[in-house]
Each structure stands twice: as structure tokens, then as C-alpha cells.
N, C-alpha and C positions, 0 to 999 in steps of 0.2 A: 327421138332419140338423138338423131345429129346437131339438133337445137342445143340440148343439154350437154355434149361434149364442148360446143362451141363456148357455151357462160363459163364451165367450169374449167376449161383452159385459159379463158380470159382472167375468169377471178384470181388464179394463181398467179400468172405474169403480174399482174397487177401489184402482187406483195411483193415482188421479188426484186432484187436490185444488183447489176451486175456491176463490180467495183474494178477497174482496171487501175495497176500499181505505174507510175512514172515516178522520174527523178525531177529535183526541183533545183532551179536556180540559185546561184548565191543570193542570199535575203537582203535588204535592208529593212531596219528598225529605227524611227525616228527617235533622236536626240539620246542616239547608243551606239557603243561601237563593240566590234566582236570583240573577244577575248583573246583570239588567235585568229592566225589570216585565211582567210577564207579560199575556198575553194571554188572549182568553176561552177560544179554541178555537186548535188548529194542524194544518195537514193533514199528511197522512202525508208523513215524510222532513223533519220538522223536527226539529229540534235546540235547546236552552236548555242555556246553560253555567251551572254552580252555584257556589257560595262555600263551602266546608265551615264552621261554626260555630266559632267561638273553644273550643279543647282538642280538634278533629276535624281528620281527617286522611283523603283520598280512596284506595278501597281500590284502585282502576283507575282508569276514565274519569271528566272531570267534567261530563259532555255526558249531558242526557235525548234519547233519540230516540223519536220519535211514528212507530209503523209500524202501519198499519191500527187506527186505532184504540185502539192497546194503547204505553202508554210504558215503555220500558227504561230504568232509572234509574239513576243511579249511586249510590254506597255512601258512607257517611261513617261513618267507627269511631274511637271514643275514641282519642287522639292519642296514640302510642307514644313522640314525638321530644322531646329534649331541648333547652331553651335553654341560651343560654352559661353555661357554667360558672364558680363563683369558689369558689378556695383561697387562705382566709387565708397571707401570709407567702410566696406564690408568685406569680406572673405566666404567664401565657401564653407559650410557646415560639416561636408563628408571632404575625404580628402579625395577620394577615387571621383573622377569627373566621365563623362562618355567624351567621344567625337561629335555622335549627333544626337540630339536631342528629338524623337517625335511629336508633332502635335497634342499638346495637352498633356505634356510633361510639367513638373513643378520640381524646383531645385529651393532647399531652404538655404538662407544665409545668415550668417553672425556680423552684427555691427563691429567695427573697432571700439576700443574703447575709448570715451570720450562722446560717443555718437549714440544714436537711439533710431529705431525704427519709426519712421512715418507713415503709420499702415502697416501692413501685411508684411513678412518675413520671407515671402515666398516669390519665387521668379517664375511666371509661369509661361511655356511655348504655348504660343498662337497662330497656327500659319507660316513658319519661318520666323516671326519675330517674337524677340521677349518682350512682358511687361515686367517691368524691374520695379522691386521694392526699392525704396530711399530712406537711406540713412543719414539724418543731420546730426551737425556734432553740437553738443550741447554748449550753450555761451557760457556758461558756469564754469566749464571745465578748461578755459584758455588761461595761459600764463603770461607773467610780464616779462618782459627780458630777463635774461637771467645774467649771473655777473659768479665769477668762478675766480678764487684769487691766485695770483701768480701764473695768469692766463689771459690769452686775446682771443676775442671770436674769429674765427676764419674768414668768415664775411660780416657783412654789416647787419646790424641787429634790427629786428622789427620791435616796435612798440608789444605788441601781443603776436601770442602763438596757440593756436589749438592744442587740445590735448592728441598726445601722438606726435607730436613734433619732434625733431630733433637739430641741435645747435653744435656745432663741432667749434672744439677750441685747439689752439696751438700753445704749448706750457713756454713762459718765456724764460730765455736763456740759463742753463745753471736750474733747470727744472725738467722733470719727467713724467708721463703721467703713472699713474697705479691704475692702471686698468683703459678702461674705456676711455676716450679722446671727446666725448659727446654727454652732452646733455639734453636729457628727456624728457617732455614735458606730460605729468599722468595726470590729467583729471586737475588742471590748475594749480599743482606743485612741481616743481624741477626736481629729478634726480640730478646730481653734478657729479662732472668729472672731479679728480683728486691732484693736482700737480704738487710733488714733494721734491725738496731737494735732491737732486740725483746723488752726490755723494751718501749720502743717507740711506739711498733706495737700492742703490744694484752696485754696493759695496765690491760686490766678487767677479763682475759682469765685466767683461774686457768694452772698450768703447770701438765704434768705428773708425776705423786710420784714416777712410777716404770718403771724400764727399758723394751723396748718390746721384745716380745719373736715371734718368727715367724716359724711355723712349715717348718720342712724341709729345713730348711737354717741358717746362720750363720751370725753374724755382720762381717763388712767389719773392724771394728775399735773396742776399748774395748768401753765397755758399762759403761755410770754415771747412778749413781743410781734415778736422777729424771733428766725431759728435762722443759724448759719452752715453753708454747704453742706456736706454731710457728716452732718448730725443727725437723730436720729429721732426720733419722739413716738409713745408706746403709746396704744391705743385700746382699750376695750370697747365690743362691740355692745350696743344695747338690747334689751329684751328682748323676744324673737321672733325675734329676727335672730341670726344666726352668721357671723363671719368668714370669705370664699373666699379661703382663703393667706394672706398674712401679716396680723399685727393692728398693725403702724408703719406711720407716713407717713414718707416719709424727705425730705430736703432736698438736692436736688442742683441746684446752678447755680442758685440762686435759684427752683425749680420745685420743687413737693411732687408724691411720687407718695402717691397715698392708699390706704390698705388701702379695702376694699368690705365693706359688711354687708349680708347678703342675706336678705330672708325666709326663715324656716326652710323654709314651704312654696313657696318659687320656685324655679326652676329655672334651670340654668346653659344656654348657647347646646347645643341637641343636633346629634348628627349620625346620619345613617341610610346602612348599608352602601346601595352601588350608587345610592343620591340626593343631591339636591343643594336647599338650601333654595331656594323660589320668590322669597326677597325677601331684602335685608341681615338680617346676624343682629342680635341685640341681647346685650348681656352678661348680662342677664337676663329671665327671664319670672315673670310673676304665676301663682298656681294658675288654672288652666281658659284660660289663656291657649292659642292654638292656632299654629301655622305650618306651610303649605306647602310639600311638598315637591316635586321632578320627579324620576322615576328616569331614572338613565343609558340612552343609549342600548342597545338589545337584552333592556330590562327592562320591567316593568310592575307595578303595582302589585295587589297581594293584599289586598283590601279599600281603606282609606280613605287617602287620602293626605295626611291631616293627622297631626303630632303636636300632644298635647296634654299640658301640664302637671297633673301630678296630685299635689299634696301633696309636694312637692319632685320627683317623680319623671315621667319620660316615657314615656307611651304611643307607641309610634313605630311609624310605617307599615313597610311590608315592601314591599322591591322583589324580584321575583323574576326570572330568564331566562324572557324570551318564550319562547314554546309554538313550536317549529319546525315550518316552513311543509311541505309534503311537494310531490313531482313528482306527475307526473299518474299516475294509479292504474293498472294492468292485471289484470285478473279472466280466469283460465283460461277458454276456451268461453264467453265473455260479450260483450258491445259496450253502451259506453256510450249512452244513451236521448238526451245531449246533446252537444255538440262540446266537447272536452277540453281545458281551460286549462294551462298549460305550467307553474303551482304553483298550491296550493292554503295557504291559512292554515290553524290549527289549530282543529277545529271544522266544518270544510266535510264535506260529503256530495255525493256523486256515485251518483247513481242507474243500474244495471245492466239489462238483459235477455240472458237467457239463449241463446246461439245455440240453431238447430234440434234437438231432441233431447235437448236437455237441458231440467231444471227446477231453480229455485233451491231452495237448503236453507237455510231462517232468512231472514233479512233481504236485500232486495233492493239495500241503499245499502252504499257505501264510508264509513268514517268517518275524516279526517284528524285526528289524534292526536299530540302533541309529535313530528313528523316522523314518523308511522309510518300506514300505511293498515291500516286493520281491513277486510279484504274479506269480500264475500260467497262462497258457494260455488254453484257451478255443476254437478249431476249427472246422471247417466245417470238417466231415471225406472225403474220395474222393469215389465216387458216379459212378456208371454205368452209362455213357451217352449211352442211348436208341437210341437216334436218329441218332448215327452212324451205327447202323444196320437199312441199306436200304434193300430193297426187293430185289435187285442183291446179297446184301452180306447174304441174309439169301437163294437166290435159289442156292448161291454159296456152303454154310454149309449146304444146303440138298444135293448138289450132294457129297459132303466130305464125309457125314454119310453114305449115300448109299454104296460108296465105303470102308468106315471102315466096315460097315455092312455085 
């Protein structure tokens, strides 16, 4: 009998685990930073949200979870996504563009007029790199040098131009443009601007009484004291500046429309997908200038909320879709240790206790992530099968007990 009790006690003890609970020190996640400042220690059940470093992305969860003195950490791997692709002589078929495209994504392009695809029309993202389509310019679509009556070209003419090219002109004195000031080559044919005699073109419009002045620029020719409506004056940007659009000032009904010379390292007003500027935009921003944005409803920043002008290009913030909330969780064979709420924001945890006769397998916390619960599991513990102890086994045990005694 003594032997049976010893065997039964040992079997029950070997099937049970006593779990002590302790706090965790501040965790370190390779290639990632915590979204908020870390504390010195965290009680069991705590979670911390992380943000992967630039060039890395999460494998699964964004959260570190403290459980009984040990952290379950997220993993940031090298990013295999692609940024928005660019194809010469083409544009994206869809207006909407994502900030990042996961590996395997494809994007359709449309060749510019006068160009055609050499093979596929799709760009394919593979391991962070785009395999791009090619739009080649059709040879038969080139135009010879254009000639415009009563006008001169703004720059030296080439012998021929590919389809889609623009050539700017300036009307001779006493003439003004009727519409555009540029000739456009379209599949071998020029669409030309028209210079008309100014008195017949703008009889009721006032002249510009003063010569135009353009910041950071100088006129290409000597300035007159006044100009009739419809006149244009060409300028050249100073060193370190470049035109943003036209290079000519245009007199219209007594008012000059001036060209803009921007610092080569300055930036035009930026735009952020799914975000709006916090303040009114300026035309230009100098190197190092920042601009704060606000994400649209249903989106949140992934990192900084500021756009930074850096050598003529913007480093932009990213507004991503908010993590979805979770409804109250249900764990089979378990009950929550506290009263459940109707819903939980992403990153929330709920602690459960197994029903009688069941024991936890792994974590005892449910974690809400992107609208889905990662649930604990309660299983039946291993138990001693008394039916295996037959009378013959008991007799044999008794004999062993006698020998041991």
C-alpha cells in the first residue's frame, strides 16, 4: 500500500507546474524603437508597442509582452517592400499610390504619347526592388524644328524633337500670344502658338506701366518702360536657382504674371497621402524647413508627423490605417479575471483563468492586434490512469515493496 501511495504522488507531481509571477526589466528589440519612453520595469501582463527602424518591417506583432519575468518580443526584419516606382516616358495608370508596396505587388503603367511598351506594362516589386517596364519613344513620332510666325524661340532649337516635347517662344515686339507660348510635338506634328498684333488682340485691356521685376532672376533682354497687354518678357534665373515652370513674365490687362526662380535646394509645397498640412502651405520651402501634418480620420502616423525639406526633396511622414479594435474575447474553458469591456483598442491584453480541471498552455493573456485576438489555450492536465494498475501489477508492486523494505 505504501508503494502505491508513493507512485500515485509522484505521478500527480510530475504532471503539475507551479508558475511564479515576476516583473520584467525594460526590453530591447533589435532594429526597433519603443513608441513611448520605457520604464525601468514592467509587471507581468504589460505590453509595449514598437516601431521598426527605417528599412525594416515587422514579421508579425508590433508588441512586446511581459509574462512571468520574460518578454515575448516582436521581430523586425529587413524590409522587402518597394517605394512608389518611376518609369521614364510613362505614368501610373491609377491616380492612387501607396507609400509602400509589399514584395509580389504589381503596378500598371501607361506610356506617354509617342512611346510604346517594350514588353510588359507592369512593374513588379520583388525583395524591395522594382522590375520596371520600358516605354521606348517611337522614331516616326519625332518633329523637325518648329517655326512660329512673328515669334522667336526662347532657346536654341534642336534638329528634331520626340513626341511630347515642348518648345517655348517669345512674340516679336508689337505682338502677343493668343493662348499658350509653347509649341508641342505630338506624333510628328507641331501644335504651334499664335502671335497676333497686340492692338487688335487686346483693344480693351490696359498696358503694364512698369517693367517686371523677378526675384533671383535677370531679364534676357533690355527692359522697356511699359508693355502692352499680351506682351511677354523672358528671364534667366541667378546662379543656384532654377525656374519652377515658365521662364517668362506675361502682361495681362495691366498686371504682370511673373515666373518663379527657386533655390535649387528648396522644395515645392508637399502632399502626404491620407494627411493634411496643419497650417497653410507656402509656395517654396528652404532646405531644412519642416511642415507639420495631420492624418485623416482613421489613420495614424508611423513615426514622425513632420515633413522635412532636404536638398530639394521632401522626407515625408506616413499616415497608415489605424489598427482595428477587437470585440470582447472568448476563451474556451476559461473566464476573464476582470469584467470585460464591449471593445478593446489594438494592443490591449485581457488576463484569463482556466476553469476547474483545466490548466493554461503558454500565456494566460489574450492580445488584441489589428482587430483579431491572439488567445490563450486551456487544456485538460495529464492525470494518472488508475485502470492501468491491475491486481497483478499491485501484487508485483507489493513484492517490490517487500524487497525494498
